C-alpha positions in Angstrom: -55.1 -62.8 -1.1 -51.5 -63.0 -2.4 -52.7 -65.5 -5.0 -55.0 -62.8 -6.4 -52.6 -59.8 -6.3 -49.5 -61.5 -7.7 -51.1 -62.3 -11.1 -52.5 -58.8 -11.2 -49.1 -57.2 -10.7 -47.6 -59.5 -13.3 -50.2 -58.3 -15.8 -49.6 -54.6 -15.1 -45.8 -55.1 -15.3 -46.2 -56.6 -18.8 -48.5 -53.8 -19.8 -45.8 -51.3 -18.7 -43.1 -53.1 -20.6 -45.1 -53.0 -23.8 -45.7 -49.3 -23.5 -42.0 -48.6 -22.6 -40.9 -50.1 -25.9 -41.9 -46.7 -27.3 -39.4 -44.0 -26.3 -41.5 -41.4 -24.5 -38.6 -38.9 -24.7 -39.2 -38.4 -28.4 -41.7 -36.1 -30.2 -43.5 -32.9 -29.4 -44.6 -32.2 -25.8 -48.1 -33.2 -26.7 -47.1 -36.7 -27.9 -44.7 -37.1 -24.9 -47.5 -36.3 -22.5 -50.0 -38.6 -24.3 -47.6 -41.6 -24.2 -46.8 -41.0 -20.6 -50.5 -40.8 -19.8 -51.1 -44.2 -21.5 -48.9 -46.0 -19.0 -49.2 -43.9 -15.8 -52.3 -45.8 -14.5 -50.6 -49.1 -15.2 -47.7 -48.0 -13.0 -50.1 -46.9 -10.2 -52.1 -50.1 -10.3 -48.9 -52.1 -10.2 -47.8 -50.0 -7.2 -51.0 -50.7 -5.4 -50.7 -54.5 -6.1 -47.2 -54.3 -4.5 -48.7 -52.7 -1.4 -51.2 -55.5 -1.1 -48.4 -58.0 -1.6 -46.6 -56.5 1.4 -43.8 -54.9 -0.7 -44.3 -51.1 0.0 -40.7 -50.2 -0.8 -41.1 -51.5 -4.4 -44.5 -49.8 -4.5 -42.9 -46.4 -4.0 -40.4 -47.2 -6.8 -43.1 -48.2 -9.3 -45.3 -45.3 -8.4 -42.5 -42.9 -9.0 -41.6 -44.4 -12.4 -45.1 -43.4 -13.6 -45.4 -40.1 -11.9 -44.7 -36.8 -13.7 -42.5 -38.6 -16.2 -42.1 -35.7 -18.7 -41.2 -33.2 -15.9 -38.8 -35.7 -14.2 -37.0 -36.4 -17.4 -36.6 -32.7 -18.2 -35.2 -31.9 -14.7 -32.7 -34.7 -14.6 -31.4 -34.0 -18.1 -31.2 -30.3 -17.4 -29.3 -30.9 -14.2 -27.1 -33.7 -15.4 -23.7 -33.6 -13.8 -21.2 -33.5 -16.7 -18.1 -32.9 -14.6 -17.0 -36.5 -14.7 -17.0 -36.7 -18.5 -14.0 -36.0 -20.7 -13.9 -32.6 -22.4 -15.0 -33.6 -25.9 -18.1 -35.6 -24.7 -19.0 -32.9 -22.2 -18.9 -30.3 -25.0 -21.0 -32.4 -27.3 -23.7 -33.0 -24.6 -23.8 -29.2 -24.0 -24.2 -28.5 -27.6 -26.9 -31.1 -28.0 -28.9 -29.7 -25.1 -28.6 -26.2 -26.6 -29.7 -27.5 -30.0 -32.7 -29.2 -28.6 -33.7 -26.1 -26.8 -33.4 -24.0 -29.9 -35.5 -26.4 -32.1 -38.1 -26.7 -29.4 -38.4 -22.9 -29.2 -38.8 -22.6 -33.0 -41.4 -25.3 -33.0 -43.5 -23.3 -30.6 -43.1 -25.4 -27.4 -46.4 -26.4 -25.8 -48.6 -25.0 -28.6 -49.8 -28.2 -30.3 -53.5 -27.2 -30.2 -52.9 -24.3 -32.5 -52.6 -26.5 -35.5 -50.4 -29.2 -36.8 -46.7 -28.5 -36.1 -44.3 -27.8 -39.0 -43.2 -31.3 -40.3 -39.6 -30.3 -40.9 -39.3 -28.8 -37.4 -40.9 -31.9 -35.9 -38.3 -34.0 -37.7 -35.5 -31.7 -36.4 -36.9 -32.0 -32.9 -36.9 -35.8 -32.9 -33.4 -35.8 -34.4 -32.2 -33.4 -31.7 -33.9 -35.5 -29.0 -32.4 -38.7 -30.4 -28.9 -37.2 -30.6 -29.1 -36.0 -27.0 -30.3 -39.4 -25.9 -27.5 -41.2 -27.6 -24.9 -38.8 -26.1 -26.4 -39.4 -22.6 -26.1 -43.1 -23.1 -22.4 -42.6 -24.0 -22.0 -40.4 -21.0 -23.4 -43.0 -18.7 -20.7 -45.4 -20.0 -18.1 -42.9 -18.8 -19.8 -41.9 -15.6 -22.9 -43.9 -14.5 -24.0 -41.0 -12.2 -24.2 -38.4 -15.0 -28.0 -38.8 -15.1 -29.5 -40.4 -12.0 -31.1 -43.8 -12.4 -34.7 -44.4 -11.4 -35.4 -43.3 -7.8 -35.2 -46.1 -5.2 -36.9 -46.6 -1.9 -33.7 -45.7 -0.2 -33.6 -42.4 -2.2 -37.1 -41.7 -1.0 -36.1 -42.1 2.7 -33.3 -39.6 2.2 -35.9 -37.0 1.2 -37.8 -37.2 4.5 -37.6 -33.7 6.1 -35.5 -33.5 9.2 -37.8 -33.9 12.3 -40.8 -34.4 10.0 -42.4 -36.8 7.7 -42.8 -37.6 4.0 -46.3 -38.6 2.8 -46.7 -40.3 -0.6 -50.2 -40.6 -1.9 -51.5 -43.4 -4.2 -55.0 -43.4 -5.7 -56.3 -46.0 -8.1 -59.7 -47.3 -9.1 -58.8 -50.5 -7.2 -57.9 -48.9 -3.9 -56.0 -46.0 -2.4 -53.3 -45.6 0.3 -50.8 -43.2 1.8 -47.2 -44.1 2.7 -46.4 -42.1 5.8 -42.6 -42.1 6.4 -41.4 -40.3 9.6 -37.9 -39.1 10.1 -35.7 -41.9 11.2 -37.3 -44.5 9.0 -34.6 -47.0 7.8 -36.7 -49.3 5.7 -40.2 -49.0 4.2 -42.5 -51.5 5.9 -46.2 -52.4 6.3 -46.4 -50.1 9.3 -46.0 -47.1 7.0 -49.0 -47.9 4.9 -52.2 -46.1 5.7 -55.3 -47.3 3.9 -57.6 -44.7 2.3 -60.9 -46.3 2.0 -63.4 -43.3 2.1 -65.9 -43.4 -0.8 -65.1 -39.8 -1.7 -61.8 -41.1 -3.1 -63.4 -43.8 -5.2 -64.4 -41.6 -8.1 -68.1 -41.5 -7.3 -70.4 -38.8 -8.9 -70.0 -36.6 -5.9 -66.4 -37.6 -5.2 -64.0 -35.2 -3.6 -62.0 -34.3 -6.7 -65.0 -34.3 -9.0 -66.9 -32.0 -6.7 -63.9 -29.6 -6.5 -63.5 -29.4 -10.3 -67.3 -28.8 -10.7 -67.0 -26.0 -8.1 -64.2 -24.4 -10.2 -66.4 -24.6 -13.3 -69.3 -22.9 -11.5 -66.9 -20.2 -10.2 -65.8 -19.5 -13.8 -69.5 -19.1 -14.8 -70.8 -17.0 -11.8 -67.7 -15.2 -10.5 -69.4 -15.3 -7.1 -66.9 -15.0 -4.2 -69.5 -16.1 -1.6 -70.3 -19.2 -3.6 -66.6 -20.0 -4.0 -66.0 -19.5 -0.3 -68.7 -22.1 0.4 -67.0 -24.5 -2.1 -63.6 -24.0 -0.4 -65.1 -24.6 3.0 -66.9 -27.7 1.8 -64.0 -29.4 0.0 -61.6 -28.8 2.9 -64.0 -30.3 5.3 -64.6 -33.3 3.1 -60.8 -33.6 2.5 -60.3 -34.2 6.2 -62.7 -37.2 6.3 -61.6 -38.7 3.0 -57.9 -38.1 3.0 -56.3 -36.3 5.9 -57.9 -37.9 9.0 -56.1 -41.3 8.7 -52.8 -39.7 7.8 -53.1 -37.3 10.7 -53.8 -40.2 13.0 -50.7 -42.0 11.9 -48.5 -38.9 12.3 -49.9 -38.5 15.8 -49.3 -42.2 16.6 -45.6 -42.0 15.8 -45.3 -38.9 18.0 -44.6 -36.3 15.3 -44.3 -33.0 17.2 -46.8 -30.2 16.5 -45.3 -27.8 13.9 -43.1 -30.4 12.3 -42.6 -30.3 8.5 -44.7 -32.6 6.4 -43.9 -32.9 2.7 -46.8 -34.3 0.6 -46.4 -35.9 -2.8 -49.9 -35.9 -4.2 -51.1 -38.4 -6.8 -53.1 -37.3 -9.8 -55.8 -34.7 -9.3 -55.2 -34.6 -5.5 -52.5 -32.0 -6.4 -55.4 -29.6 -7.0 -56.6 -29.7 -3.4 -55.4 -27.5 -0.5 -54.7 -30.5 1.8 -53.1 -28.3 4.4 -56.4 -26.5 4.9 -58.4 -29.7 5.6 -60.2 -29.2 8.9 -62.3 -30.9 11.6 -64.3 -29.6 14.6 -62.4 -30.1 17.9 -64.1 -29.1 21.1 -66.4 -26.7 19.2 -63.4 -25.1 17.4 -62.3 -25.5 13.8 -58.8 -27.0 13.6 -56.8 -27.2 10.3 -54.2 -29.7 9.3 -51.9 -26.6 9.1 -52.5 -26.0 12.8 -50.6 -29.2 13.5 -47.9 -29.4 10.8 -46.0 -27.3 8.4 -47.0 -28.6 5.0 -45.2 -28.3 1.7 -45.6 -30.2 -1.6 -43.6 -31.8 -4.4 -44.9 -32.9 -7.8 -42.8 -36.1 -7.5 -40.0 -37.6 -5.4 -37.6 -37.1 -8.4 -38.5 -33.4 -8.5 -37.9 -33.1 -4.8 -34.5 -34.8 -5.2 -33.5 -32.4 -8.0 -34.7 -29.4 -6.1 -32.8 -30.5 -3.0 -29.6 -30.7 -5.0 -30.2 -27.2 -6.4 -30.9 -25.9 -2.9 -27.6 -27.3 -1.6 -25.6 -25.2 -4.2 -26.5 -22.4 -1.9 -28.0 -18.9 -2.7 -25.9 -15.9 -3.3 -24.1 -14.5 -0.3 -26.5 -11.5 -0.4 -30.1 -12.4 -1.1 -31.4 -10.4 -4.1 -34.8 -9.8 -5.5 -36.2 -9.2 -9.0 -39.9 -8.2 -8.8 -42.5 -7.8 -11.5 -45.2 -5.3 -10.3 -48.6 -5.4 -12.0 -47.7 -3.9 -15.5 -51.5 -3.3 -16.0 -51.7 -1.0 -13.0 -55.1 -2.5 -12.0 -54.1 -4.2 -8.8 -54.6 -1.9 -5.8 -52.0 -3.3 -3.5 -49.3 -4.9 -5.8 -46.9 -1.9 -5.7 -47.4 -1.6 -1.9 -46.8 -5.3 -1.5 -43.5 -5.2 -3.4 -42.4 -2.0 -1.7 -42.9 -3.7 1.7 -41.1 -6.9 0.6 -38.1 -5.0 -0.6 -37.5 -3.8 3.0 -36.5 -7.3 4.0 -33.7 -7.4 1.4 -30.3 -5.6 1.8 -30.1 -2.1 0.4 -29.3 -2.2 -3.3 -30.1 -5.9 -3.8 -33.6 -5.4 -5.3 -34.8 -4.5 -8.8 -38.3 -3.8 -9.9 -39.0 -4.3 -13.6 -40.2 -1.1 -15.4 -43.9 -1.0 -15.9 -43.5 -0.1 -19.6 -41.2 -3.0 -20.5 -41.1 -5.7 -17.9 -40.4 -8.5 -20.4 -37.0 -7.3 -21.4 -35.9 -6.6 -17.8 -37.2 -10.0 -16.6 -35.4 -12.0 -19.4 -32.2 -10.0 -19.0 -32.0 -9.9 -15.2 -33.6 -13.1 -13.8 -30.4 -15.1 -13.8 -28.7 -12.5 -11.5 -31.1 -12.8 -8.6 -31.9 -15.4 -6.0 -35.6 -14.5 -5.5 -38.1 -13.8 -8.3 -41.5 -12.3 -7.2 -44.5 -11.7 -9.5 -47.2 -9.4 -8.1 -49.4 -9.2 -11.1 -52.4 -10.8 -12.9 -52.3 -14.3 -14.2 -54.6 -16.5 -16.3 -55.2 -20.2 -16.1 -56.1 -22.1 -19.3 -58.3 -24.9 -18.3 -58.1 -26.6 -21.7 -54.3 -26.5 -21.8 -52.5 -25.5 -18.6 -49.2 -25.1 -20.5 -50.8 -22.0 -22.0 -51.5 -20.5 -18.6 -49.6 -17.2 -18.3 -48.5 -14.3 -16.2 -49.7 -10.9 -17.5 -46.7 -8.6 -18.3 -48.8 -6.0 -20.1 -52.2 -5.2 -21.5 -51.6 -7.6 -24.4 -48.5 -9.5 -23.2 -48.7 -12.9 -21.7 -45.7 -14.9 -20.4 -46.4 -18.6 -20.7 -44.6 -21.9 -20.1 -43.0 -21.9 -23.5 -41.5 -18.5 -23.0 -40.4 -19.3 -19.5 -38.5 -22.4 -20.8 -37.1 -20.6 -23.8 -36.0 -17.3 -22.3 -35.3 -17.8 -18.5 -32.2 -19.3 -16.9 -33.1 -19.6 -13.2 -30.1 -21.6 -12.1 -29.4 -19.0 -9.4 -33.0 -18.7 -8.2 -33.9 -20.2 -4.9 -37.6 -19.2 -4.9 -40.1 -18.0 -7.5 -43.2 -16.5 -5.8 -46.2 -16.3 -8.1 -48.4 -13.8 -6.1 -51.1 -13.9 -8.6 -54.4 -15.8 -9.3 -54.5 -19.6 -10.1 -50.8 -19.9 -10.7 -50.6 -23.3 -9.0 -53.3 -25.2 -10.9 -50.9 -27.6 -12.7 -52.4 -30.9 -13.4 -55.7 -30.4 -15.3 -54.4 -31.5 -18.7 -54.2 -35.0 -17.4 -54.9 -35.0 -13.7 -54.0 -38.7 -13.3 -50.5 -38.4 -14.5 -48.5 -35.4 -15.6 -47.7 -32.1 -14.0 -47.8 -29.2 -16.4 -48.3 -25.4 -16.0 -46.5 -22.5 -14.5 -44.9 -24.1 -11.4 -43.5 -27.0 -13.5 -42.1 -24.5 -16.1 -40.3 -22.5 -13.4 -38.8 -25.7 -11.9 -37.8 -26.9 -15.3 -36.1 -23.5 -15.9 -33.9 -24.1 -12.8 -35.7 -22.8 -9.7 -35.3 -24.7 -6.5 -38.9 -24.0 -5.3 -42.1 -22.2 -6.4 -44.8 -20.6 -4.3 -48.1 -20.5 -6.2 -51.9 -20.3 -5.8 -54.8 -22.8 -6.2 -57.5 -20.2 -7.0 -58.0 -16.5 -7.6 -56.7 -14.6 -4.5 -57.8 -11.4 -2.8 -55.4 -8.5 -3.5 -55.3 -6.9 -0.1 -54.9 -10.1 2.0 -52.3 -11.4 -0.4 -50.2 -8.2 0.1 -50.4 -8.6 3.9 -49.5 -12.3 3.7 -46.6 -11.9 1.3 -45.1 -9.0 3.4 -45.2 -11.2 6.5 -43.7 -14.2 4.6 -40.6 -12.4 3.4 -40.2 -10.7 6.8 -40.2 -14.0 8.6 -38.0 -15.7 6.0 -35.3 -13.1 5.6 -35.5 -11.1 8.8 -36.2 -14.0 11.2 -34.3 -16.8 9.3 -37.3 -19.1 8.9 -37.3 -21.4 5.8 -39.9 -20.4 3.2 -42.4 -23.1 4.0 -42.3 -22.3 7.7 -42.6 -18.6 7.0 -45.6 -19.1 4.8 -47.2 -21.4 7.4 -46.8 -18.9 10.2 -47.9 -16.0 8.0 -51.0 -17.8 7.0 -51.7 -18.5 10.7 -51.3 -14.9 11.6 -53.4 -13.7 8.7 -56.4 -15.8 9.6 -56.2 -15.1 13.4 -55.5 -11.3 13.2 -58.3 -8.9 14.0 -59.1 -5.7 12.2 -57.3 -3.7 14.9 -54.2 -6.0 14.7 -54.1 -5.4 10.9 -54.2 -1.6 11.5 -52.2 0.7 13.7 -50.7 -2.1 15.9 -49.1 -3.9 13.0 -45.5 -3.5 11.7 -44.9 -0.5 9.3 -45.2 -2.6 6.1 -48.7 -3.9 7.1 -49.8 -0.4 8.2 -48.9 0.8 4.7 -51.1 -1.8 3.1 -54.1 -1.2 5.4 -53.7 2.6 5.1 -53.3 2.4 1.4 -57.0 1.8 0.7 -58.9 2.2 4.0 -62.2 1.8 2.0 -61.1 -1.8 1.2 -61.5 -2.8 4.9 -64.2 -5.4 5.1 -67.2 -4.3 7.2 -67.4 -5.7 10.7 -66.6 -5.0 14.3 -63.0 -4.1 15.3 -62.4 -7.5 16.9 -63.5 -9.5 13.9 -61.1 -11.7 12.0 -61.5 -10.4 8.4 -59.3 -13.0 6.8 -60.2 -16.1 8.9 -61.8 -17.9 6.0 -59.5 -20.3 4.0 -60.4 -18.4 0.8 -57.9 -15.7 1.9 -54.9 -17.8 2.9 -55.2 -21.4 1.9 -54.6 -20.9 -1.8 -50.9 -20.4 -1.3 -48.6 -23.5 -1.4 -44.9 -24.2 -1.6 -43.6 -26.8 -4.0 -40.0 -27.9 -4.3 -37.2 -28.2 -1.7 -36.4 -25.8 1.1 -34.0 -26.1 4.0 -35.1 -28.1 6.9 -36.7 -26.0 9.7 -35.8 -26.6 13.4 -37.4 -29.6 15.0 -40.5 -28.6 17.0 -41.3 -29.5 20.6 -43.3 -32.6 21.3 -47.0 -31.9 21.9 -48.4 -32.3 25.4 -50.4 -35.3 26.3 
């Protein structure tokens, strides 16, 4: 077998070397993404060959080199540590970064499908990119650590959540696998490789991802919530068999305690799936992956590494909130949601943008707050996710280009996008790059982003978000754990528990529009279906939660 896989690896390695002779850091975002896409599958296939050759550590490194390359480069350049450089070079690098940002904004960042870019601005963009690249090369000569080198297997092991596990997914047309790395792993070995051989991952006509994307297209046409609920239920059940079951079995085999944190690094289009909501029947009862582990996500290991470094800078001594509340005034519970959330922050530490001019307040105030919360409408552009946007007014959209141009989120620990479809980030090229709203907020400086994988219900979202912030700020749970527990409560709560017996914030929501209560008996669980809770995911780095207790035999 080695005789077959070694020549294959050598061929893919040569293909990557040829592609890398072209500097993918130059040109418009469209050209950067296109060049990155050309080589991404070669990296992935090389990584799979290395797995078959018994070299899983090198496999992680090759896979990471081809994953989310444009986002990874933007994050590492933005967060480059210039403190070790002499003052003249440090100043030059700073000016070059500012110049590049200014030219990119003038060019109309992420708007290549609106016509050919201005030739002169395109030349200026490439000149600014070249100048910054040359300066960073000079900076590396002074301080090799100014921009991190390619991530290594040892770096990946350092990203395993305390008391939990890191799961790195790899899907190719030649085979698929997961690398399951529990806390305490010292070297990556064959025992960490889990084969994923289910036909639903092989790209068949009714494959897992293809079926999910077709369901999204049908939803766009019919707008039928019952049909979408059935699609969510179907894909999460199939996801268990095709993807999660063998990973869960390995986590159980290594004795990972129930409730432990599991960080998943998806590959390609798997980032569109609510893996945490995958389920199976157990003794006649539905049991979700989220019943066993606290799941968070990362677009890439490099992104996780950068976000961890940001998190360690520490939030402000007093948590502070900047909230955007439905400027269109068409969401029934948005104002009540934000009002309830603000109760978890210290008095005087919250600011709500004015409904008549949220844009100016957002741009002017974002850098001064550690939490940014959007309770508003959003639109996802399926042709070009970089044009997906948050709605800041009847005719005002705030898209990726504007986020990158106008927001400095260096101080922001968490951006919460409590709006529809804000987390669909990989449809431009699902095999390779990560683009869209979460990527833009991470690139603007945030340490983590909470977003959604489909249109969400207004009322259940308000209840969920209120509980998340209460657990996070009042109880001291990290955000991923707070979301995990709030999702569990939402889906198990009865009508009565969501009424008079609930804390004051939830009572305000349920009393706000009593006619919105779903029909049914008082002991029914109105939000049990994953449609109501599973759309929300956390991406980025959050502080490690406490280690859970070992499960009983």
